[in-house]
N, C-alpha and C positions, 0 to 999 in steps of 0.2 A: 503493499499499499504505500504511494507517495506520501512523503512528510506533510505537504500541505493538504491533504485529505485526511488526516487523522483527528479524530475528535479530541477535545481537551482533556478527556479523562484517559487517554490512551497512555499505557505505561510502557515505555521502550523496552526496559530491561527485561519485562516479562516476556515480550516478543522475543528477545534474544535468547532467552531461556528455553524456549518452546523451539526455537530454531537450532539449539544445540542438541536436544533430544532428537529431532528430524534428521539430524545429520548422521545418525547411525540407521543403518537399514540392511537387507540382507547382502548386499554387496560389500558393505563396510561395517561389519559387527563391530569391529575394533579400529579405533583411530589415534592417531598422536595428538598431541596438542595443537602443533603445526597444521595438521590436516584439517581439524576442527575449525580452527581459526579461519582458514581458506574457505572451507565449505560455507560458513555463515558470515563470511565477510566481515570478521571481527579481528581486533588485534589480539596478538599473543596474550597480553595481560588481561584483557576484557574476557577472551576465551577461558583463560586459566581460572578466573574468579568464578565465572559462571559453572565450570566443570567442578570445582572443589566445592560449590554451594552445594550442587546437585548430589554430588558424594555425601557431604554432611546428611543430606536429607534421605540418602540411602538408594537414589535413584541412578548412580553411576559408581562403578568400581574401577579403581585404577590399579594396573599391574604393572610395575616398571615404567616404561614409556607409553603404554597403551592404556586408553581408557574404554570401557564397555558400559553397556546398560545393564543394569540388574533387573531380575523378574519383577521388582516392585513397580516398574513403569506400567505393568498389565494393569495396576489399579486404577490408572487415568483411563484406559478402554473400557473396564470392567463397570466403571461407574455409570457410563452411558449404555452398555449393554444391559446390565441387570435392571435398568429401569424401564426396557421395553417389554411390552408384553406380545409384540408380534413373533419375535424369533423362537419363544417359548411356544407359541400357539402353533408355528409352522414345524417345528422339529419332527414331530412325529409323522407328518406329511411327506417331510424330505425323507425321514428314514424309510417310509414305506416306498416312496418313488425308487430311492436308489436300490432298493432290494428287488422291486419288479423289474427294473431297467438293467441291473449290474452296472450303472455309471454313477458317478459322484453327483450329488445334487446340493445346491447351496441357495440361501435367500440372500439377495442384495439390495440394498437401498443407495439413494444417490446422496453424495455429499459435496454441492457444488457441481463441478465438472469431472468428478471422480465417482466410481461406484465401490461401494464398500461391502465386503461379505460378512454378514452378522449371523448367520448359523449355517451349519454344514452337516452333511450325512456322506461319509466316504463311502466308495464302493467296495464290496467285499471281493476283490479279485486282483491279481498279479498285475502289476504295471497298469494300475489305475490312475487315470487323471484325477488329482486332487487339488483343492485349492483352501487354503487356510482360513479359518475365521479371523477376521481383521484385515485381509488382505485387501489392496487398493489399487484399482487401473483408472486409466483414463476412459471415461464413460463411451466416447465416442468409437472406442476400438474393441468394445465387448458386446456380445449378443444381449446380454442383462441390461447394459448401460443404453444400449440403442433402443431397447424396448421401453425403458423408463424415460429416455429423453423423448422419444417419439409418441409416447403413450399408445403404442401399438395395439390394434385391436385382438390382435391374434398371436403371432410368434414372431422370433428373429433367430436366424442361424448364423454363426460367425465360424470360418475356419481359422485357424492359427490363433486361437483366441482361449487365454489372453497369452499365449506362448505357442511357438511353431509345433506342429503336430497334434495340436489339441483343438477340436471342434466343439462349440458350444451352442447347445438351443436353448433359448429363454423366451418367456412369456410373463407379462406384465401381472400383477397382484393389484385389485382395486378393493377398496374400502366400501361401506355400506352406501357412501353417497357417489360412488363411481369413480373417486379420484385413484389415480395410480399412487399407490404407497412403496411398492417393492417390487421386485423382480424374482421369478425361480428360473434356475438355470440348470442344465444337465451338460457336464462336461465328458467328453469321450475323445479316446485318441483316434485321429482322422484316418490312420491306416486299417483300424478296425471297422470304422462307422462312417460310410459314406453320406453325403448329404440327403439321397433318397433313402437310406435306410434309418437315417436319424428322424427324418419326416413320417415314415411308414412305421416304424417300430417304437419310436420314443416318444413321439410328440402326443399321440393319445394319453399315455400316462402322465406326460407333464401336464397337459391341459386338465386331467381330472384332479391332479394334486392342486393344482391352482384354485380350481373350482372348490375343493374341500377347503382350502385355507380361507377364501372368500366367504364361505358359507360360515364358518368360525368367526370371520369379522363381522359379519351381519348380525349376529346374536351377541355381540360385544356391545355394551352400552358405552357409546362414546360422544362427547361433544364434538360437533362439526369441526372446530380448530384447535381441539385438544391435541398435546403430543401423545404418542403413542404409549408411552410410559403410563398414563393417567386412565387408561381403560379399566374397568371393572367388569366382571361377568355377571349376568343374571342368572 
């Protein structure tokens, strides 16, 4: 966000602290002080203060020259996930979908221009395509993201999604008011499942799972603009 667009309440140091946490990912699970400073566009002194503060709070561990995130950072995401009713509601349907199709099933939501996987049921087969809960991908490049962005009435199929050799079939989930609130995706290896096979063999099961999730949503007492975490069952 440009400096001149920030509100008076904006806390720059907090922004920098979050940037330091985001500097660690699957490709960079460990970084030196200099690497963190470069990744976050910070001075070494500023990066050091932030890393040591995060270490004091238990979110970062230092081992000689390298810094790593600790499992405590999961608390930051868990606070969001634990407040959602939709992932808990969807998990039994995802498990059934994975069992029937032999492919991994996930529930996704939009966060800005990215799609986030908030629930998953892995396939019980060797060499299954799996996507971890919490994984984030650019929405435009994934089947689930496209279904959510376009509010597609049916389904979307993407090859090499979210990586080479994986095809994903996805459909949007609508709440009781017809608003798209999530997407359900099936991920399969492209070499085993062609586009035609996916639509013929997998799509009926996918749409059935989506319909069952939507049925559960319809019997959920939710105000029109209430966040997902505020729902209560009748």
